[in-house]
Every structure is written in structure tokens, then in C-alpha cells.
N, C-alpha and C positions, 0 to 999 in steps of 0.2 A: 293257337294265337287268338286272344280275345278280340271281339269285334268292337267297333265304336259304340254300338248300342250297349254292350256289356260294360264298357268303361264308363259310359254316361250313368248307368245304374249304380256302379260302384261309387262314382263321384257324388251322386245324390245321397247314397247311404252314408258315406263318410261325413258329408255336410250335416246331415241330421244328427249323427253321433257327436260331432263337434259342438253342435248347439246344446245338446244334453249335458255334455261334460263341462261346457262353459257355465251353464246354469248351476250345475252342482258345485263347481268351484266357487261361484259367487255366494251360494247359500252357506257353504262350509266356511268361507271367509267371514261372513257375518256372525255365524255361530262361534267361530274361533275367537273373535274379538270379545264377545261376552264371556266365554269360558276362560279366556286368558285373564280378563279383569277379575273374575271370581277367584281364580287360583292365586293370583299375586296378592290380592287383598287379604287372604287368610293366612299367608305364610308367616307373617311377623308374629301373630298370636300363637300359632302352633309351635313355632321355633322357640319362642321365649318360654312357653310352658314346658316344652321338652327339656330345655336347658336347666330350668329350675328343678324339675323332677329328677333328672339324672344326677344333679349335684346332691339332692336330698337323699337319693338312694345310697350314696356313699356314707352319709351321716346317720341315716335312720337306724333305729334299733332292729335287731334281727327279728324276723317274722312279724314286723309291724303291719305289713300288708302283703298278700300273696303275689301281687303284681311286681314286687321288687325281687323275686327269686324264681328260679326255674321250677316248672312243675315236676311232679314225681313220676310222671309217665315217660315213656321212651319215644313216643311218636311226635311228629311235627305236623302242625296244622298250617296250611298255606291258603291265604285269601288271594285269589287271582282276579284282578280287575281288567277286563277286556271290553271290546265293543259289542254291541248288538248287531251291527250291520258291517258289511264288507266295504270294498272300494276305498280302502284307506292305506294302500301300499303294504309295507312290511310291519305295520303297527302291531298286529297280534302275533305274527310269526317271530319277530325278534324277541318279544316278551316271553313267548313259550320257550324259545331256545335258552334265554337267560335263566328261566326258572328250572328247566329240566336238566341243565348242565351245571347246576350249582351244588351237586353232590348231596342232595337231600336224603337219599337212601330209600329203601323199599317201604319203610314204615312212615309214610307221608300221606295225609288226607288233605283233600282240597275242598274249598268252598269258592264258587265262582260268582262273580258279578259281571254279567254280560253273556249273551248266548254263544258267542264265538269260543270263549274259553271252555264252556261246558261241552260243546261239540268236539273240540280238539281232545280234551281229556277223556271223553267217552270213546273216541276212536283209539286212543292209546291204552284204554282199559285201566285207567287210574281210578283210585278210590275216591269217588265224588260224594261228599257228605250232603251238600246242599247247593242249589243253583238259584241265583236271584237275577231278575231283570228289572232295571230301574229306568224310569222315564228320563228324557233329556229335555231341559236341564233338570238335574236331580236336586232335591231339597234335603235338608238335614233330617227331617222326620222319616223320609223314605229309607234312609240308611240305618235307622235305629234297629230294625230287626236283625240286620247283618252284624252290627256291633254287639247286640245282646247275645246272639248265637255264639260268636267267637269267645266272648267273655265267659259264658256258661261252660263252653267246652274246655277252656283253660282252667277254670275253677274246679271242674270235675276231677282233675288230676290225671286225665288220660294223656295229656299232651305236655311235652317238655317246654315248648315254646310255640309262639304264633308268629308267622311271617306274612308279609304282604308283598305280592308281586304286582307292580304297576309301572306305567310309563311316566317318568319325570319330565315335565315341560321346561325346557331350557330357553328356547326361542322358536320362532316359526320354522326355521330350517333344522333345528336340532332337538331331538327328544332322546331320553336316556332310559332304557329298560332297567328297572331297579328291583331288588329284592331286599326289603328292610324288615328288621325285627321289631315287632310292635309290642309283644309281651314275652318275657318280662321287660320292663322299661329299659330302653336302649337309645343311644343317640341315633336320630334319623336324618336322612338327607332329603330335602325338598327343594325343588328348583335347581338342582345341581350343586348345592353347597350345604354343608352341615351348619346347624345352628351355632356351633362353637367357633366358626370362622370369624376372625375379627373384621368388623365392617370398615371397608375402605383401606385398611392396612395390609390385608392378606395374611394376618396373623391367625394362628390356630391355637385356641386355648385348650389346655389339658382338661379333659372332661372329669378326670378323677379329682382334680382340685376344686372344680366348681367355682361359681362366683363368690367373691369375698363378701358374703352377706350372712347375717344371722336371722333366722326366722323364728317367730313366736306363734304357737298354735293355740287357738281357742275354739272349742272347749278342750280338745286333746288332739294329739298327733294322729291317733288311729281314726278318730271320727272325721277329721279333715281329709285324710287320705281316702276314707270310705266314700266321700262325696266327690273329691276332685279326680281321683284316678279313673273311675268309669267314664266320667265326662271327657277326660283327656283321651282315652282310647277312642271314643266316638268322634271327637273333633279331629284327631289325627287321621283316622280312617276316612272321614269325610274330605279332609284336605287332599289325601291321596287320590280319592275319586275325582276331585276337581282337577288335579294335575293330569290324571289320565284322560279326562274329557277334553281338556285343552289340547293335549297331545293328539288325541283322536281327530279332532276337527282340523288341526294343523296338518296332520298326515293326509287327511282326505283332501284338503285344499291343494296341497303339493301334488298329490297323485292325479287329481283331476286337471290341474294345470299342465302336468306332463302329458296327460292323455290328449288334451286340447292341442298342445304344441305338436304332438305326433300326428294328430289328425290333419292339422294344417300342412305339415310336411308331406303327408300322404296325398293330400289334394294337389299339391304342386307336382308331385311325381306322376299322378294320374293324368293331370292336365297336359303335362309334357308328352306322355305316352299317347294321349288322345290326339294331340296336334300332330304328332309324327304319323299316326295312322291315317288321319285326314289328308295330310300332305302326300303320303304314299298313294292313297286312293285317287287323289286328284292327278298325280303324276301318271298313274296307270291309265286313267281315262284319257289324258292328253296323248299318251303313247298309242292307245287304241284308235283314237280319231286320226292321228297322223298316219298310222299304218294303213287304215282304211282308205284315206285320201290318196296315199301313194299307190295303193292297189288299183284304184279306179283310173288313175292316169295312164 
């Protein structure tokens, strides 16, 4: 049975832990607000660009650009966006489960953005092509080497398609592990909804029909696509990184809040146990005094 001194030490230790988790919760909340704003501000542009390009894919001439058709290879390249640090609940675990249970097959190579993803894949002995670690908050130039690598790999003909595994930010309490096809061009889901969903009406537009618009290309279709499509890949990948960072800080804030609440509950239980021990000790002392007095009489 623990003594009152042991319980006092545990109470002091739990109080210190609660102060740390509370501070981490506040830091994560501040970072989450900035990351959330960055993620939501970029969705409209990437969604509209994706919508236009998917509709043009149906109308474009065959072989007008390699990003519109599957590669000649049989392998799949997966870009996995995870966190560099832990203490963010099931953020990384749920994403890994989503990716590894998606039926990718044995011929799958991985490129990771974030140390946690690289460590997990190394333990599972997966084929890791490259591992990147980006600062927080990340800037668009920081992601350019990743975007260039995946485009070069796809154009080399070794891969049939390129997928991106990341956490979609829905709201503070909800994040959605997602595996989206980036190449060849495909409808993507950002923020929990596809760009083809009708705004306000809940309608879903058929992607194969595309918007009722005719586009004129100057100087030529091939030259326009050669400039626009690489930029689209980079922007979409950057938006997915922003979604992942917002989800990461949200998960860390929720995890630290739960840890703080658990520490407070533990303090209540320890205080109750401490008071019971003190009361028992006082009762024993009174009994000893009373017994001694009766023995002297």
C-alpha cells in the first residue's frame, strides 16, 4: 500500500505533466488556426483547376500530354505525408492503415514527407525511394523537390500512376485519412468534398461531362498543357500538405486536451486516496492514544 509521501510525489508529478500537456495544447491550437486558414484558402483554386483539367482530359486529343494517361510501367508510386513528431493521437496510425489496406500490391514504391512515415515503412520493410522532412509551416518552394521527383518518376515510364496518402482536414474534431490519385489527372477530394459537388445544393456534377465551356488555347494546346500541368501537380501536392498539417495540429491539440483532462481526473483520484490515508492515519493515532490512556487507568 503506498504511503502518503509516495502519493504526494505522484500528485506533484501529475501536476507537472498536466502543465506541460496544457501548454502543448495551447501551442497546437495556435498553430492549428494558422494551418487551417492556409488550407481553406487554397482549396478553391486547386478544386477549380482540377475540375477544368479533368473536363479537358475527356476532350483532349490522344497523347497530347503524358499526364492525361496511365504510365507504361506496372508499379505504383505513393507519396505518404505524415508528421515529423509524435503526440498527435492516431494521426499517423490511421493513415498508415488506410494506405496499407488499399490493395496496392507488392509492386509499390513509397516517397515519404515526414519522419514518422519513413520510420514506419522502414520497420515494415517497404521499398522507400526517398524521404523528405519539411519545416513547419512549409512554403511552396520547400515542396518543389518532392513535386519534381514524383513527376520525373512518372515520366520515366516506370510507374503506372502516382497516389498521395494524406489526412484531409474536415474540422477540428474530424480528419479523414485519404489516398488520392494525383497522376494521371483524376478528380481529387480536398476538405472532405470533391470539386464536382454542387455548392450549396448538394448536387454532384458528372465529371465526364465537364463544365459547359469551350476553351481556346494560345499558342497551342500542347504548349499550354506543358506549362499548366506541372504547376497543377505542384499546387495540388502543396494543398494536400496544407490539409495534412492542419489535421496534424488539430489531432495534437485534441490529444493534449485529452491528456490534460485525464491528468486532472488522476489528480482528483490521488487526492481522494491521499485524504483517505491521512484520515486512516489520524484514526489510528487516536485509537493508540485512547488505548494507552485506558491502560494507565
